[in-house]
C-alpha positions as CSV (number, residue, x, y, z in Angstrom):
1,M,-109.0,-150.4,-47.2
2,I,-105.8,-149.7,-49.1
3,D,-105.5,-148.5,-52.6
4,I,-104.5,-151.4,-54.5
5,A,-104.3,-149.7,-57.9
6,P,-100.5,-148.5,-57.6
7,F,-99.5,-152.1,-56.5
8,R,-101.4,-153.8,-59.2
9,K,-99.7,-151.3,-61.9
10,R,-96.1,-152.0,-60.5
11,R,-96.8,-155.7,-60.8
12,T,-98.1,-155.5,-64.3
13,E,-95.0,-153.3,-65.2
14,L,-92.6,-155.8,-63.7
15,M,-94.4,-158.9,-65.4
16,Q,-94.0,-157.2,-68.7
17,L,-90.1,-157.1,-68.2
18,M,-90.0,-160.8,-67.3
19,D,-89.1,-163.4,-70.0
20,N,-91.2,-166.6,-69.5
21,G,-90.3,-166.8,-65.9
22,V,-91.9,-166.7,-62.4
23,A,-91.2,-164.1,-59.8
24,V,-90.9,-165.3,-56.1
25,I,-90.6,-162.7,-53.7
26,P,-90.7,-163.4,-49.9
27,T,-91.3,-160.8,-47.2
28,A,-89.2,-160.6,-44.1
29,S,-89.7,-162.6,-41.0
30,E,-90.3,-161.5,-37.4
31,Q,-87.1,-161.2,-35.6
32,T,-86.5,-162.1,-31.9
33,R,-85.1,-159.2,-29.9
34,N,-84.6,-161.3,-26.7
35,G,-86.4,-164.2,-24.9
36,D,-89.9,-164.3,-26.5
37,V,-90.0,-160.6,-27.3
38,H,-89.9,-159.6,-31.0
39,Y,-88.6,-156.5,-32.9
40,R,-91.4,-154.4,-34.5
41,F,-92.1,-156.0,-37.9
42,R,-91.2,-154.1,-41.0
43,P,-92.1,-155.7,-44.3
44,D,-89.3,-156.3,-47.0
45,S,-89.3,-153.5,-49.2
46,D,-89.5,-155.0,-52.7
47,F,-92.3,-157.3,-51.5
48,F,-94.2,-154.4,-49.9
49,Y,-93.7,-152.2,-53.1
50,L,-95.6,-154.9,-55.1
51,S,-98.0,-156.0,-52.7
52,G,-98.8,-153.5,-49.8
53,F,-99.2,-156.4,-47.7
54,P,-97.8,-155.4,-44.2
55,E,-97.5,-158.9,-42.5
56,P,-94.6,-161.5,-41.9
57,D,-94.4,-165.0,-43.0
58,A,-95.7,-164.2,-46.6
59,C,-94.5,-164.6,-50.3
60,I,-95.5,-163.2,-53.6
61,V,-95.6,-165.4,-56.7
62,L,-96.1,-163.8,-60.0
63,I,-96.9,-165.8,-63.2
64,P,-97.4,-163.9,-66.4
65,G,-100.2,-165.1,-68.4
66,R,-101.4,-167.7,-65.8
67,E,-105.2,-168.3,-66.7
68,Q,-106.2,-168.7,-62.9
69,G,-104.5,-165.2,-62.2
70,E,-101.3,-163.9,-62.2
71,F,-100.6,-162.7,-58.7
72,I,-100.6,-165.5,-56.0
73,L,-100.0,-164.5,-52.4
74,F,-99.0,-167.0,-49.7
75,C,-99.8,-165.8,-46.1
76,R,-100.8,-166.7,-42.8
77,E,-104.3,-168.1,-42.3
78,K,-106.9,-166.5,-39.9
79,D,-106.4,-167.8,-36.4
80,P,-108.6,-166.3,-33.8
81,Q,-106.6,-167.6,-30.8
82,R,-103.5,-166.0,-32.2
83,E,-105.1,-162.9,-33.2
84,L,-106.6,-162.5,-29.7
85,W,-103.2,-162.2,-28.6
86,D,-101.2,-160.6,-31.5
87,G,-103.7,-158.7,-33.6
88,R,-105.8,-159.1,-36.8
89,R,-104.6,-161.3,-39.7
90,A,-105.8,-160.6,-43.1
91,G,-106.0,-164.4,-44.0
92,L,-106.7,-165.8,-47.2
93,E,-109.9,-163.8,-47.8
94,G,-108.3,-160.6,-47.0
95,A,-105.2,-161.3,-49.5
96,T,-107.8,-161.6,-52.2
97,G,-110.5,-159.3,-51.0
98,E,-108.1,-156.3,-49.6
99,Y,-104.9,-156.9,-51.5
100,G,-106.1,-157.9,-54.9
101,A,-104.5,-161.4,-55.0
102,D,-106.0,-163.6,-57.7
103,D,-105.1,-166.6,-55.5
104,A,-104.2,-166.9,-52.0
105,F,-102.7,-170.1,-50.2
106,P,-101.6,-170.7,-46.7
107,I,-97.9,-170.2,-46.2
108,D,-97.7,-173.4,-44.4
109,D,-98.6,-175.1,-47.8
110,I,-95.8,-173.4,-49.8
111,D,-93.8,-176.7,-49.9
112,E,-96.5,-178.5,-51.6
113,I,-97.7,-175.9,-53.9
114,L,-94.9,-173.8,-55.3
115,P,-92.8,-176.3,-57.1
116,G,-96.1,-176.8,-59.3
117,L,-96.1,-173.3,-60.1
118,L,-92.4,-173.4,-61.3
119,E,-92.9,-175.9,-63.7
120,N,-92.3,-175.4,-67.5
121,H,-90.9,-171.8,-67.0
122,D,-87.6,-171.0,-68.0
123,R,-86.1,-168.9,-65.1
124,V,-87.1,-167.6,-61.7
125,Y,-86.8,-164.2,-60.8
126,C,-86.0,-164.0,-57.3
127,T,-84.1,-162.0,-54.4
128,M,-81.3,-164.8,-54.0
129,G,-78.9,-163.7,-51.3
130,R,-81.2,-161.6,-49.0
131,Y,-82.8,-164.4,-47.1
132,A,-80.6,-167.4,-46.7
133,D,-83.2,-170.0,-45.5
134,F,-85.7,-169.1,-48.0
135,D,-82.8,-169.4,-50.7
136,T,-82.3,-173.0,-49.4
137,R,-85.9,-173.8,-49.7
138,L,-86.0,-172.3,-53.3
139,I,-83.3,-174.6,-54.5
140,H,-85.0,-177.5,-52.9
141,W,-88.4,-176.7,-54.9
142,L,-86.3,-176.4,-58.1
143,N,-84.7,-179.8,-57.5
144,E,-87.9,-181.3,-57.0
145,V,-89.3,-180.0,-60.3
146,R,-86.3,-181.4,-62.1
147,T,-86.9,-184.9,-60.8
148,K,-90.3,-184.9,-63.1
149,S,-88.1,-184.4,-66.3
150,R,-89.1,-187.9,-67.6
151,T,-92.6,-187.1,-67.5
152,G,-91.9,-184.1,-69.8
153,V,-91.8,-181.3,-67.2
154,H,-89.1,-179.0,-67.6
155,A,-87.7,-176.9,-64.6
156,P,-86.3,-173.4,-64.8
157,A,-82.8,-173.4,-65.9
158,G,-81.7,-170.3,-64.4
159,L,-82.1,-167.9,-61.4
160,V,-82.4,-164.2,-62.2
161,D,-81.8,-161.5,-59.6
162,I,-85.2,-159.5,-59.9
163,G,-83.4,-156.5,-58.4
164,H,-81.8,-155.6,-61.9
165,I,-85.4,-155.1,-62.9
166,L,-87.4,-154.0,-59.9
167,H,-84.8,-151.6,-58.6
168,E,-84.8,-149.7,-61.6
169,M,-88.6,-149.2,-61.1
170,R,-88.2,-148.1,-57.5
171,L,-85.7,-145.4,-58.4
172,V,-88.1,-143.3,-60.1
173,K,-90.9,-142.2,-57.7
174,E,-94.6,-142.5,-58.5
175,T,-97.2,-139.9,-57.2
176,E,-98.2,-142.2,-54.2
177,E,-94.7,-142.7,-53.2
178,L,-94.0,-139.1,-53.2
179,R,-97.1,-138.3,-51.0
180,A,-95.7,-140.7,-48.4
181,M,-92.2,-139.1,-48.7
182,R,-93.5,-135.7,-48.3
183,R,-95.3,-136.6,-45.1
184,A,-92.2,-138.1,-43.6
185,A,-90.3,-135.1,-44.6
186,E,-92.7,-132.9,-42.9
187,V,-92.8,-135.0,-39.8
188,S,-89.2,-135.2,-39.6
189,A,-88.6,-131.3,-40.2
190,R,-91.0,-131.0,-37.2
191,G,-88.9,-133.2,-35.1
192,H,-85.9,-131.2,-35.9
193,E,-87.5,-128.0,-35.2
194,R,-88.6,-129.2,-31.8
195,A,-85.2,-130.6,-30.9
196,M,-83.8,-127.2,-31.5
197,R,-86.4,-125.3,-29.4
198,M,-85.8,-127.8,-26.5
199,C,-82.0,-128.0,-26.6
200,R,-79.9,-126.6,-24.0
201,P,-76.5,-127.2,-22.2
202,G,-76.9,-129.8,-19.4
203,L,-79.3,-132.1,-21.3
204,Y,-78.2,-135.5,-22.4
205,E,-78.0,-136.3,-25.9
206,Y,-80.8,-139.0,-25.6
207,Q,-83.1,-136.5,-24.1
208,V,-82.9,-134.3,-27.2
209,Q,-83.6,-137.6,-29.3
210,A,-86.5,-138.3,-27.1
211,E,-88.1,-135.1,-28.4
212,L,-87.4,-136.2,-32.0
213,D,-89.0,-139.5,-31.5
214,Y,-92.1,-137.8,-29.6
215,E,-92.7,-135.6,-32.8
216,F,-92.1,-138.6,-35.1
217,R,-94.8,-140.6,-33.3
218,L,-97.0,-137.8,-33.0
219,G,-97.0,-137.3,-36.9
220,G,-97.8,-140.9,-37.5
221,S,-94.4,-142.6,-37.9
222,H,-94.2,-145.9,-36.2
223,Y,-90.5,-145.9,-36.3
224,S,-87.5,-144.1,-37.3
225,A,-86.1,-144.6,-40.8
226,Y,-82.6,-145.4,-39.2
227,P,-80.9,-145.1,-35.9
228,S,-81.0,-141.7,-35.0
229,I,-77.6,-139.7,-34.7
230,V,-77.7,-137.3,-31.9
231,A,-74.0,-136.0,-31.5
232,G,-72.7,-133.4,-29.4
233,G,-69.3,-131.8,-29.4
234,A,-66.6,-134.2,-30.6
235,N,-69.1,-136.9,-31.2
236,A,-70.3,-135.2,-34.2
237,C,-66.9,-136.2,-35.8
238,V,-67.7,-139.7,-35.7
239,L,-69.9,-140.2,-38.8
240,H,-72.2,-142.9,-37.6
241,Y,-72.3,-142.2,-33.8
242,T,-75.5,-143.5,-32.3
243,D,-74.7,-144.0,-28.7
244,N,-76.4,-140.7,-27.8
245,T,-75.5,-140.9,-24.2
246,E,-73.4,-137.8,-23.5
247,I,-74.1,-134.7,-21.7
248,L,-74.3,-131.5,-23.9
249,R,-71.8,-128.8,-23.0
250,D,-72.2,-125.0,-23.4
251,G,-70.4,-123.9,-26.3
252,D,-70.7,-126.9,-28.4
253,L,-72.5,-127.9,-31.5
254,L,-75.1,-130.5,-31.9
255,L,-75.3,-132.6,-35.0
256,I,-78.6,-134.7,-35.5
257,D,-79.1,-137.0,-38.3
258,A,-82.6,-138.3,-38.1
259,G,-85.4,-139.0,-40.2
260,A,-88.9,-140.6,-39.7
261,E,-90.5,-143.3,-41.9
262,I,-94.0,-143.0,-43.2
263,D,-95.9,-145.9,-45.0
264,C,-92.4,-147.8,-45.4
265,Y,-90.8,-144.5,-47.1
266,A,-87.9,-142.8,-45.4
267,A,-86.9,-139.0,-44.7
268,D,-83.4,-138.3,-43.9
269,I,-82.3,-134.8,-42.5
270,T,-79.2,-133.7,-40.9
271,R,-79.2,-130.2,-38.9
272,T,-76.2,-128.8,-36.8
273,F,-76.7,-126.2,-34.5
274,P,-75.2,-124.6,-31.1
275,V,-76.3,-126.3,-27.9
276,N,-76.7,-122.8,-26.4
277,G,-78.3,-121.3,-29.3
278,R,-75.4,-119.0,-30.7
279,F,-72.7,-119.9,-33.0
280,T,-69.0,-119.0,-32.1
281,A,-67.1,-117.2,-34.8
282,P,-65.2,-120.4,-35.6
283,Q,-68.5,-122.6,-35.7
284,R,-70.1,-119.9,-38.0
285,D,-66.9,-119.8,-40.3
286,L,-67.3,-123.6,-40.9
287,Y,-71.1,-123.7,-40.9
288,E,-71.4,-121.2,-43.8
289,I,-68.9,-123.1,-46.0
290,V,-70.9,-126.3,-45.5
291,L,-74.1,-124.5,-46.2
292,A,-72.9,-122.9,-49.4
293,A,-71.7,-126.4,-50.4
294,Q,-74.9,-127.6,-50.0
295,Q,-76.6,-124.9,-51.8
296,D,-74.3,-125.3,-54.7
297,A,-74.8,-129.1,-54.8
298,I,-78.7,-128.7,-54.7
299,E,-78.5,-126.4,-57.7
300,A,-76.7,-129.1,-59.5
301,C,-79.5,-131.4,-59.0
302,V,-81.0,-130.7,-62.4
303,V,-82.2,-133.0,-65.2
304,G,-79.3,-133.5,-67.7
305,N,-76.8,-133.4,-65.0
306,T,-75.2,-136.8,-63.8
307,W,-75.3,-138.2,-60.3
308,N,-71.8,-137.0,-59.7
309,H,-72.4,-133.3,-60.5
310,P,-73.9,-132.3,-57.0
311,H,-70.8,-134.1,-55.4
312,E,-68.4,-132.2,-57.4
313,A,-70.1,-128.9,-56.8
314,A,-70.0,-129.5,-53.0
315,V,-66.4,-130.7,-53.1
316,R,-65.1,-127.7,-54.9
317,T,-67.0,-125.1,-52.4
318,L,-65.8,-127.1,-49.3
319,C,-62.0,-127.3,-50.7
320,Q,-62.0,-123.5,-51.1
321,G,-63.5,-122.7,-47.9
322,L,-60.8,-125.0,-46.2
323,I,-57.9,-123.2,-48.2
324,D,-59.5,-119.9,-47.0
325,L,-59.5,-120.8,-43.4
326,G,-56.1,-122.3,-43.8
327,L,-57.1,-125.7,-42.7
328,I,-55.4,-127.1,-46.1
329,D,-52.6,-125.8,-48.2
330,G,-52.1,-125.1,-51.8
331,G,-54.4,-123.8,-54.6
332,L,-58.0,-125.4,-55.4
333,D,-56.8,-127.4,-58.3
334,E,-54.0,-129.0,-56.4
335,A,-56.1,-129.7,-53.4
336,L,-58.8,-131.3,-55.5
337,E,-56.2,-133.3,-57.4
338,K,-54.6,-134.6,-54.2
339,G,-57.7,-134.9,-52.3
340,T,-56.3,-133.1,-49.2
341,Y,-59.8,-132.0,-48.4
342,R,-60.8,-135.7,-47.5
343,R,-59.0,-135.4,-44.1
344,F,-62.3,-133.3,-43.2
345,Y,-64.9,-134.4,-45.7
346,M,-64.5,-138.3,-46.3
347,H,-68.0,-139.3,-47.5
348,R,-70.1,-138.6,-50.7
349,T,-72.5,-136.0,-50.9
350,G,-75.7,-138.0,-51.1
351,H,-77.4,-141.1,-51.8
352,W,-80.7,-142.3,-53.3
353,L,-83.6,-142.0,-50.9
354,G,-86.9,-144.0,-51.0
355,M,-88.3,-147.1,-49.2
356,D,-84.7,-148.0,-47.9
357,V,-82.9,-144.9,-46.5
358,H,-80.0,-146.0,-48.6
359,D,-82.3,-146.7,-51.4
360,V,-81.7,-149.2,-54.3
361,G,-80.6,-148.0,-57.8
362,D,-77.5,-148.1,-59.7
363,Y,-75.2,-144.8,-59.7
364,K,-73.6,-145.7,-62.9
365,I,-74.6,-147.1,-66.1
366,A,-72.0,-148.7,-68.3
367,D,-69.3,-147.3,-65.8
368,Q,-70.7,-144.0,-66.3
369,W,-72.3,-141.8,-63.9
370,R,-76.1,-141.7,-64.5
371,P,-78.0,-138.9,-65.7
372,L,-80.5,-137.5,-63.3
373,E,-84.3,-137.8,-64.3
374,P,-87.5,-136.5,-63.1
375,G,-89.0,-138.6,-60.2
376,M,-85.5,-139.5,-58.7
377,T,-85.2,-138.7,-54.9
378,L,-81.9,-138.2,-53.3
379,T,-80.1,-136.7,-50.2
380,V,-77.5,-133.7,-50.4
381,E,-75.6,-133.9,-47.3
382,P,-72.0,-132.3,-47.3
383,G,-70.2,-131.7,-44.1
384,L,-66.9,-131.1,-42.4
385,Y,-65.4,-132.9,-39.7
386,V,-62.4,-131.3,-37.6
387,A,-61.1,-133.7,-35.0
388,A,-58.6,-132.3,-32.8
389,A,-55.2,-132.7,-33.9
390,D,-51.8,-130.9,-33.2
391,D,-51.4,-129.7,-36.8
392,V,-55.0,-128.3,-36.9
393,D,-55.9,-124.7,-35.6
394,A,-57.3,-125.3,-32.2
395,R,-60.3,-122.9,-32.8
396,F,-61.7,-125.6,-34.9
397,H,-61.1,-128.5,-32.8
398,D,-63.9,-131.1,-32.5
399,I,-66.3,-129.3,-34.7
400,G,-68.5,-131.6,-36.8
401,I,-71.2,-130.1,-39.1
402,R,-73.4,-131.7,-41.7
403,I,-76.4,-130.1,-43.4
404,E,-78.7,-132.6,-45.2
405,D,-81.9,-132.3,-47.2
406,D,-84.1,-134.5,-49.3
407,V,-84.3,-133.6,-52.9
408,L,-86.8,-134.6,-55.7
409,I,-85.6,-134.2,-59.3
410,T,-88.3,-132.4,-61.4
411,A,-88.2,-130.9,-65.0
412,K,-88.6,-127.4,-63.4
413,G,-85.5,-128.2,-61.0
414,P,-85.0,-129.3,-57.7
415,E,-87.6,-129.6,-54.9
416,I,-86.2,-129.7,-51.4
417,L,-88.8,-131.9,-49.5
418,T,-87.4,-131.2,-46.1
419,R,-87.1,-127.3,-46.7
420,A,-89.3,-126.7,-43.4
421,A,-86.3,-127.7,-41.0
422,P,-84.3,-124.4,-40.2
423,K,-80.8,-124.3,-41.6
424,T,-79.7,-120.7,-42.1
425,I,-77.7,-119.5,-39.1
426,D,-80.3,-116.5,-38.6
427,D,-83.2,-118.9,-38.8
428,I,-81.8,-121.3,-36.1
429,E,-80.6,-118.7,-33.6
430,T,-84.0,-117.0,-34.1
431,L,-85.7,-120.1,-33.3
432,M,-83.7,-121.2,-30.4
433,R,-83.9,-117.8,-28.8
434,S,-87.8,-118.0,-28.9
């Protein structure tokens, strides 16, 4: 049995923010991979955040003040024949008994029941634009209600994107969410450590990925939070490289960006280490710059700073390091103003993290970078990517380095959730020698 209390609390908080409206939130559908084979199902994040219901073909309806109950769940009925083939279904009884719905109806009856639930409300809070087929049905239900205007029934006058409310709620993590995120971080760190132990020249990138996947599954993760990046040598200069098919060469670095998902919450870790277990001098020089930039960025992850402070801290350190190594010209202020560092560092230093690996929540409020608050979780991931070029010192050719950790903002300072994954040069080399 799941603990339904956190989900009930979230629904109550959401409904208190709704103004005479009805919330209609579907989950994802099963998707065909090929033939009659489906991808493994993963529920919609907003839907799961409010319900904890893990099955496809379901829809939440929230109606504040409804006498018969505010939380309605449309879902699949029990079907012994289908359950014999595909596994257990909660059914209508499970929807109310296990997941706390006040009312449950068959998903096949939603066309007949839902229009009546929309009557005499001013607006519908929905996820418009996420599922095109469901959007079409919702418009049809609204039009059906409008046909009853002569009987005194009034239809909702507008559709409101529920994300404006719900995603602000999701941005600040609760105790139960942080418990899942810590588990995901621990499992992911073990995967990265295993990859370092097993790596050696002559393996293929996908063989190292297999070690990650093994540790993730062993730790209870059903799937990775996103496609794993296992990029050796020049492949590490391709930011979202996911082919993972090349052989690992002696003398190259290996960049791994991979994280497990636990109970629909993601971890996101990047580590970069030498295939043979020993950093060369140029690799060491660049790595120390990235590591220092990450440390400076993490130190800036404090209450009172804005979202952009960690990025600014990382960029200054990276920029000075590139100047010191002769990879860019001029002084620090000039390089920052002109953005010459962007040739080697072209992305932001982090993103929100939670149910989605690039999680929801605005980064600016009224065109100003938002302040960091306790309970926010984000990644800190500076990098340097030096692709081979005639005007670049050949010692640094094809070196791509990124170091990424997951950070929780607390009143006492930043908490690094993924600290168990080795990242100093000494720790990495010592581990790989063992």
